[in-house]
C-alpha positions in Angstrom: 0.0 0.0 0.0 1.3 3.5 -0.8 0.1 7.0 -1.2 0.4 7.8 -4.9 1.3 11.5 -5.4 -0.2 12.4 -2.1 -3.8 12.1 -3.4 -4.6 8.4 -4.0 -4.2 5.4 -1.6 -3.0 2.6 -3.9 -3.1 -1.1 -2.9 -1.2 -3.6 -5.0 -0.4 -7.3 -4.6 2.4 -9.4 -6.0 2.2 -13.2 -5.9 5.8 -14.6 -5.7 4.8 -18.1 -4.8 1.6 -19.0 -6.7 1.8 -22.6 -5.6 0.3 -21.6 -2.3 -3.0 -20.9 -4.2 -5.1 -23.3 -6.3 -6.9 -23.1 -9.6 -9.7 -25.2 -11.0 -8.4 -27.0 -14.0 -9.4 -29.8 -16.3 -6.9 -32.6 -15.7 -6.6 -36.3 -16.7 -7.0 -38.8 -13.9 -7.1 -42.5 -14.5 -7.7 -41.8 -18.2 -10.7 -39.5 -17.6 -10.9 -35.8 -17.9 -12.0 -34.2 -14.6 -12.0 -30.8 -13.1 -9.8 -30.5 -10.0 -8.3 -27.8 -7.8 -4.6 -27.9 -8.5 -1.6 -25.8 -7.5 -1.5 -22.5 -9.4 1.6 -22.2 -11.4 3.4 -19.1 -12.8 2.3 -18.2 -16.3 -0.1 -16.2 -18.3 -2.6 -19.1 -18.5 -3.6 -18.4 -14.9 -3.8 -14.6 -15.0 -7.6 -14.8 -14.4 -6.9 -16.7 -11.2 -4.1 -14.2 -10.2 -6.7 -11.5 -10.6 -9.3 -13.3 -8.4 -6.8 -14.1 -5.6 -5.4 -10.5 -5.6 -8.8 -8.8 -5.6 -10.0 -11.0 -2.8 -6.8 -10.4 -0.7 -6.8 -6.6 -1.4 -10.5 -6.5 -0.5 -9.9 -8.2 2.9 -7.0 -5.9 3.5 -9.0 -2.8 2.8 -12.0 -4.0 4.9 -9.6 -4.6 7.8 -8.1 -1.2 7.3 -11.5 0.4 7.4 -12.0 -0.9 10.9 -9.0 0.9 12.2 -9.8 4.0 14.3 -8.4 7.4 13.3 -5.1 7.6 15.2 -5.2 11.2 16.2 -5.6 10.5 20.0 -2.8 8.0 19.9 -0.5 10.5 18.1 -1.3 13.2 20.7 -0.6 10.8 23.5 2.7 9.7 21.9 3.7 13.3 21.4 2.9 14.0 25.0 5.1 11.2 26.4 8.0 11.6 23.9 8.5 15.3 24.7 10.7 16.3 27.7 8.7 18.0 30.5 9.6 20.9 32.7 8.9 19.7 36.3 10.3 22.6 38.2 12.1 25.7 37.2 15.4 23.8 37.5 14.3 20.2 36.7 13.1 18.5 33.6 11.8 15.0 33.1 13.4 13.0 30.3 11.3 12.1 27.3 10.3 8.5 26.6 12.1 7.0 23.6 10.3 3.8 22.5 13.2 2.7 20.4 16.0 3.3 22.9 17.6 0.0 23.9 17.5 0.6 27.7 13.8 1.6 27.6 12.9 -1.4 25.5 14.6 -3.6 28.1 12.6 -2.0 30.8 9.4 -2.7 28.9 10.4 -6.3 28.4 11.0 -6.6 32.1 7.7 -4.9 32.9 5.7 -7.1 30.5 7.3 -10.4 31.5 4.6 -13.0 32.3 6.1 -13.8 35.7 4.5 -10.5 37.0 0.9 -11.4 36.1 -0.1 -13.0 39.4 1.5 -10.8 42.1 2.7 -7.8 40.1 6.2 -6.4 40.4 8.4 -4.2 42.6 11.3 -1.9 41.8 13.8 -4.5 43.0 12.2 -7.2 40.8 12.7 -5.0 37.7 16.2 -4.0 38.7 17.1 -7.7 39.1 15.7 -8.6 35.7 17.6 -5.7 34.1 20.8 -6.7 35.8 20.4 -10.3 34.6 19.7 -9.1 31.0 22.9 -7.1 31.0 25.1 -10.1 31.9 
């Protein structure tokens, strides 16, 4: 998906491994001609099926995208927490950086499943971070 010239949202699909899809084709089985679903191969003979598969996939993708809420509130929240804050005339609070290694390690420590039942304390998190550095 990409924004073409800033005015049109364009969705495209490329099928690199068509064998994952099937096509209904007349084949010979035990001397009789029958229609079977067989692996779709690369080639112009199956362009009609490429079109069907691509349209269906793009349709499902666009339907799922239509269900996504407008992200303005999330963007405002992210802006708020990723901007340094003035706490007092001489003190500032560091901004959150979601891609900084040390902050990612803190999140991994906080979200560890071992804290689900009883929660966590500062010493618990410090120990996990200390163990992850060694």
